[in-house]
N, C-alpha and C positions, 0 to 999 in steps of 0.2 A: 311463361316467365323467362326472363333473360338468364343467361349463364352466370352463376355466382362463382367467382374465382377463389373465394375464401370460405368454402364449406368447412364446417367443424369436423374434426376427425370422427370417423365412425367407431362405434363399439364393435366388439367381436360378433355380437348377435346381429347388429345392423348389417355388417359385412356379409354374414352368412345368408341373411334374408335377401339382400340385394343380389348377391351372386347367384343364388338359387333361381330367382326370377330371370336373371340373364341367361342362365343355362337352359331352363325349360323353354324359354322363348325360341331357342335355336334347336333344341333336341326333340321337343314334343309340341310343335306349333299347333297341332289340332286340339290340345288341351289347354292352350294359353289364350288369354290371361288365366291366372290360377285362382282358385277358391282358397280360403284360409286353410281348409283341411288338406288340400293338395300341397300348399306351400309349406305347411308344418311338416308333412311327410317328406318333402324334398329336402328341407333343412336337416332333418334327422336321419338321412340315409346313412347306412353303414359303409358304403363304398364310395369312392371318388370324393371323400371328405376328409380334411385334415385341419383341426381335430374332429373326431366324431362328437356330435352334440346331441342332447336330448332336451329340446326346447318345448315349452308349453305354448298353448294357444295365446295366453295372456302375454308372454314374453315376445312372441312374434308380432302380435297386434301393437304392442308398445314400440317395437322397432319400426313397424310400418308407419306409425304416426310420426316418428322422428324423420324418417326418410321422406315422407310426404312434405314435411316442413322444409326440407332441403331441396325439394323439386326433383328427387331421384326416383320416386315411386308415385303412382296415382291410381285411383280407383277407376275401373272401367264401367260404363253405363250400358243399359240395354239388357240387363239380366236380373232375374229375381234374386240370384245369389251374388253377393258382393265379390268381385274379382279384382285382382291386383296385377299391375304390369310395371316394369321398370322404365325409367327415363334417363338411363345412365349416360349414353353418348351425348345427348343434348345437355343434360344437367351438369356433366363434368367438362364438356367442351372437347371431347376426344373423338378420333375417327374409330370406325368399327374394329380395325385390327388391334388398336390399343385397348379398346373396351374388352375384347376377347381375352387378351393377355391378363388384364387386371382382374377380370372375372375368374379366370382359372387360378390366379394367385390367391384370391380371396377364398376360393373353395378348397384348394389342395395344398396351400402353404408354399414355402420356398421350392423353386424348381429351376433346373438349368434351361437354357434356351432350347436344347434338343428335346427335353421332356415336355416343355410347353408346346413345341411344334407337334409332337405326337399326341398329347392330350387335347389339342385344339381341333383334331380331325373332324369331329361332329359339329363344331362351332364355326370354324373357318379354316380353309386350306391354305397354309402359307407355302410359298414356292420352295423355300429352303430355310435352313437355320439362320443364315445371314440376314434374311428379311425379318425374322423374329428379333434378332439382336438389334437391328436398326430401329425397330419400334420401341424396344426396351431402352435403348440409349436415348431416344427422343424423349421418352417419359422421364428418364433420369435427369435430363438436362432442361426440363420444362422451366420456363422463366417464372420469376416471382409474380409478374403481372398476370400470369395465367393461373396462379395458385401455388407454384413451386413444384418440385419433383414429386412424381407419383410412384417411382420404383427406385430400388437401390440394389447394387451388386454386393452380396454378402461375402465375407472372408471365406476362402475355401476350407471346407471341413477336412479333418485329418483323413488321409486315404482316398479322398475324392479326386476325380480327374478334372472336374470342372466346378466353377463357382456357381452358386445358385442365386436367383433373383427373388426379391420380395417386394410386395406393394407397400406403399406408405399411406394408404387411405385410413388406417387406424392410428396414424401418428408416427413419430420417429421410431426406428428399429435400433436395438442395442447391437452395435457392431463389434463389441469387445470380445464376444464369443461366437465362433463360427457355428453355422447351423448344422445340426446333425443330418446326415443323409437319410431320407426316408426309405422305407422298403421299396424295392422296385415295383412301380405302378401295378400292372395287371397281376404280377406274381404275388405281391403283398395282398391284394384284394382276394385272390383265389385262396391263399393260405388262410385268411380270416374266415372266408366262407366255409372251408373244409373244417376248420377248428370248431365252428359253430355247429356244423352237421354232426361231427363226432360227439360233441357234448350232448346234443339232442338224442343221438342214438344210445349213448351211455345211460341217460336218464330213462329212456324207454325200456332198455334191457333190465335196469334195476327195478323198475315198476313191475315188469312181467315176472321177474324172479320173486319179488315180494308176494304177488298175487298167487303164484304157484307154490310158495313155500320153499323155494330153492335158494341155496347159498349163492351169494354174489362173489365170483372169483376175482381176486385182484388183477389189474391189468397185466398182461404178459404171461399169465398162468392159465393152464388148461382147466 
């Protein structure tokens, strides 16, 4: 199918499904195309996702149907299990570098050019930050004949050193309020993992105390 310059804005779920397929195609090629089970698990990851979602099989299937209608996803043949792959670059008419940046923005939310370059390491290696900015500028200045802009530079958040970029695949972005700076990438993910581990350990200790008939001491007390 030819490129459609006026694809309807994506929903948040459609963007998550599409970007997850784009990510897995580059980071786990041996498991790609993805089955529905793997795709749902990828959409619902707790790390490298902003926001974190909890999507059902039905919601992902509905999103896949809409994306197929826009020529952005298709089913692969030759397997007993239905598998799905993206058609983003051809469907949107953008080069690989632009597709990588848009995929990361769909998965992780607003990011600076420097953050995008770092987060793109497993997808595509940009030579420097200026090359990332060049592709972002190109996407922001995309002509109406090609479907209009696909990125926008957000107002700088209070205390932030750099402005962040956001994709426009889900429609216009409210520029009246600056985007809040997210937790620093890997550090934020590590903190979230540690918090989950602590909560699990606390639950285990409480269960053991209950089984042994021991009192549960409040946190911070011996």
